[in-house]
Structure formats: structure tokens, C-alpha cells
VMD Tcl script that draws the C-alpha trace (Angstrom):
set ca {
  {-6.52 -9.62 -29.94}
  {-6.97 -8.72 -26.32}
  {-5.34 -10.80 -25.03}
  {-2.25 -9.93 -27.08}
  {-2.91 -6.18 -26.07}
  {-3.36 -7.12 -22.15}
  {-0.08 -9.12 -22.58}
  {1.48 -5.97 -24.65}
  {0.17 -3.78 -21.44}
  {1.74 -6.48 -18.87}
  {5.21 -6.39 -20.33}
  {4.87 -2.16 -20.96}
  {4.19 -2.01 -17.32}
  {7.24 -4.17 -16.39}
  {9.56 -1.94 -18.51}
  {8.70 0.62 -16.68}
  {8.53 0.00 -13.54}
  {12.16 -0.96 -14.13}
  {12.84 2.09 -15.92}
  {12.26 4.04 -12.36}
  {14.13 1.93 -9.82}
  {17.21 1.86 -12.85}
  {17.33 5.67 -11.55}
  {20.42 6.70 -9.79}
  {19.48 7.78 -6.29}
  {19.93 11.39 -6.59}
  {17.84 10.99 -9.88}
  {14.72 8.98 -8.10}
  {14.87 12.08 -5.63}
  {14.65 14.62 -7.59}
  {11.65 13.18 -9.77}
  {10.18 12.69 -6.06}
  {10.48 15.98 -4.63}
  {9.18 17.48 -7.78}
  {5.73 15.65 -7.38}
  {6.04 16.59 -3.68}
  {6.13 20.73 -5.39}
  {3.14 19.58 -7.57}
  {1.34 18.10 -4.48}
  {1.71 21.62 -2.70}
  {0.52 23.31 -5.16}
  {-2.76 21.54 -5.62}
  {-3.06 21.15 -2.35}
  {-1.82 23.98 -0.11}
  {-3.65 27.11 -0.07}
  {-1.31 29.85 -0.94}
  {1.94 27.27 -1.74}
  {2.56 29.38 -4.50}
  {3.08 32.17 -2.28}
  {5.96 30.67 -0.18}
  {9.55 31.05 -0.56}
  {11.48 28.44 -2.24}
  {13.09 27.36 0.92}
  {9.52 26.58 2.00}
  {8.72 24.75 -0.71}
  {11.94 22.91 -0.88}
  {11.07 21.66 2.64}
  {7.57 20.90 2.38}
  {8.63 18.97 -0.92}
  {11.40 16.85 1.31}
  {8.52 16.86 4.53}
  {6.39 14.95 1.91}
  {8.84 12.83 0.18}
  {8.58 9.58 1.56}
  {5.14 9.29 2.00}
  {5.04 10.49 -1.54}
  {7.63 7.31 -2.77}
  {6.02 4.96 -1.02}
  {2.76 6.08 -2.13}
  {4.34 5.83 -5.46}
  {5.21 2.36 -5.16}
  {1.73 1.38 -3.92}
  {0.20 2.96 -6.79}
  {2.31 1.58 -9.61}
  {1.79 -1.55 -8.41}
  {-1.86 -1.54 -7.60}
  {-2.16 -0.57 -11.38}
  {-0.05 -3.83 -12.12}
  {-2.05 -6.13 -10.84}
  {-4.95 -4.32 -12.53}
  {-3.40 -5.40 -15.93}
  {-2.26 -8.67 -14.43}
  {-5.97 -9.48 -13.40}
  {-6.73 -8.84 -16.86}
  {-4.11 -10.17 -18.24}
  {-5.07 -13.46 -16.92}
  {-8.42 -13.12 -17.45}
  {-7.80 -13.15 -20.95}
  {-6.26 -16.49 -20.96}
  {-9.18 -18.37 -18.89}
  {-8.38 -17.56 -15.51}
  {-10.77 -16.89 -13.22}
  {-11.77 -16.63 -9.39}
  {-9.54 -17.84 -7.16}
  {-6.55 -18.60 -9.99}
  {-6.56 -15.39 -11.21}
  {-6.55 -13.72 -8.37}
  {-3.77 -15.70 -6.50}
  {-1.84 -16.11 -10.09}
  {-2.13 -12.03 -10.02}
  {-0.94 -11.54 -6.87}
  {1.89 -13.52 -7.06}
  {3.36 -12.46 -10.18}
  {3.32 -8.65 -9.04}
  {4.89 -10.10 -5.61}
  {7.81 -12.02 -7.09}
  {7.83 -8.88 -9.76}
  {8.56 -6.45 -6.39}
  {11.08 -8.58 -4.78}
  {13.18 -8.96 -8.02}
  {12.78 -5.33 -8.56}
  {13.74 -4.21 -5.16}
  {16.61 -6.68 -5.77}
  {17.61 -5.38 -9.11}
  {18.25 -2.32 -7.58}
  {20.84 -3.03 -5.33}
  {22.98 -2.81 -8.60}
  {21.54 1.00 -9.55}
  {24.13 3.12 -7.64}
  {22.72 4.47 -4.10}
  {19.31 2.60 -3.98}
  {19.18 -0.36 -2.24}
  {16.96 -3.80 -1.50}
  {14.10 -2.78 1.39}
  {11.95 -6.08 2.19}
  {9.51 -3.40 3.29}
  {9.39 -1.49 -0.05}
  {8.13 -5.71 -1.31}
  {5.27 -5.31 1.32}
  {4.01 -2.01 0.13}
  {4.54 -2.90 -3.19}
  {2.46 -5.66 -2.64}
  {-0.34 -4.17 -0.76}
  {-0.52 -2.17 -3.76}
  {-1.03 -5.22 -5.70}
  {-3.62 -6.31 -3.33}
  {-5.16 -3.40 -3.43}
  {-5.27 -3.58 -7.40}
  {-7.06 -6.10 -7.59}
  {-9.42 -5.09 -5.09}
  {-10.23 -2.73 -7.55}
  {-10.20 -4.79 -10.02}
  {-12.83 -7.18 -8.29}
  {-14.88 -3.92 -7.42}
  {-14.92 -2.81 -10.80}
  {-16.29 -6.07 -12.74}
  {-18.53 -6.64 -10.39}
  {-20.68 -3.27 -10.42}
  {-20.45 -3.49 -14.58}
  {-21.84 -7.34 -14.27}
  {-23.95 -6.66 -12.24}
  {-26.55 -4.51 -14.07}
  {-26.58 -6.86 -16.96}
  {-27.25 -9.54 -14.33}
  {-30.34 -7.30 -12.75}
  {-31.28 -6.58 -16.56}
  {-31.68 -10.42 -17.25}
  {-32.96 -10.91 -13.67}
  {-35.82 -8.44 -14.06}
  {-36.89 -10.31 -17.52}
  {-36.96 -13.66 -16.21}
  {-39.72 -12.33 -13.35}
  {-42.00 -10.35 -15.82}
  {-41.44 -13.20 -18.67}
  {-42.03 -15.72 -15.71}
  {-39.10 -17.77 -16.82}
  {-37.24 -17.60 -13.58}
  {-38.28 -20.56 -11.16}
  {-36.89 -19.19 -7.81}
  {-39.06 -15.57 -8.05}
  {-41.24 -14.20 -6.51}
  {-43.81 -14.44 -9.20}
  {-43.15 -18.55 -10.21}
  {-44.29 -18.98 -6.61}
  {-47.17 -16.81 -6.20}
  {-48.68 -17.13 -10.00}
  {-52.15 -15.74 -8.54}
  {-50.65 -12.29 -7.80}
  {-49.41 -11.62 -11.70}
  {-52.27 -12.93 -13.75}
}
mol new
graphics top color blue
foreach p $ca { graphics top sphere $p radius 0.5 }
foreach p [lrange $ca 0 end-1] q [lrange $ca 1 end] { graphics top cylinder $p $q radius 0.2 }
display resetview
């Protein structure tokens, strides 16, 4: 069940990325400008007191970073989903990391190629690199969260073994006199 859900989530995310990339340039620009305005409302003091022209200028000024952050973020999420999916199929360690990264990077390249056929859009190698960096960040996030979630269980088991004297490599087994 977990495998099917994760696989479906990966394909859903691929479709979402494809849909974003299929937006003509003017629609894509309007979408990122609206995100720029939301950023202004949230992070800029007194943004709501600015004139419409000043708000528009601010949104245009941060348009490029908003677009690139969106690229990195969508591929970070994609890589997290890929890591989970590949793990559900039994891949672990380096193979899981390599498969997830190469899958995300390959999809980024095909996505940029797809944009050649969208009005006003183009294929940029820098976008593939940004997408790939986003995927690498997503993999690091997945690994960090996995480590943090697994660590307490490992520590509990280690502590239990020390208390019960089951672990031969612990302080308890080397100095049994201190624990009697």
C-alpha cells in the first residue's frame, strides 16, 4: 500500500511540474508576480500602504529570485518523494540517493526540453542546474529527517541494552563491578 501511494505521489508531482512548465510565458509571469506580491504582504512592513505601482515594481524586482526558488523548491519536494518511493521498493543508501538524484535531474532536463515547445518559454541549462540543486537539497532533507526519526529508537534500544547488560561493547560489560 505504501509503495503504491508513494509511486502515485511521484507521478502526481511529475504532472504538477509538467503543468507549471506548460504555462505560456505571460501566464507564468503573472503567477510569479502574484507570488511576489504575497511575499511583499508577508515580509515587507507597510507594504499595504504602498501604491499599486510600487507594489508592482517590488514584485517585478523579486521576480527572478521567486522563479528560481520555485524551481528549487518543486524539485526538492520531488526528490523527497523519489527517496520515499525508492525506499519503498527496497533501495537504500547510495543506490537510493543516486537513483533519486538522477531521476530528478533527468526529469529536470526533459522538463526544460518540453518548454521549448511552450509559447514564450525556453530551455535553460541553468534551470536544470537549479532544479538539480533543489533535488540535492531535498535528498539532504530526507536523509536528515530520516536520521533524526530513527535516532531516538536507536538510542532507546542502546539504553535498554546497557541497563539489561545485553550489549558487549558498552561501559557496563567492561566494568561489571560498577553495576553490581
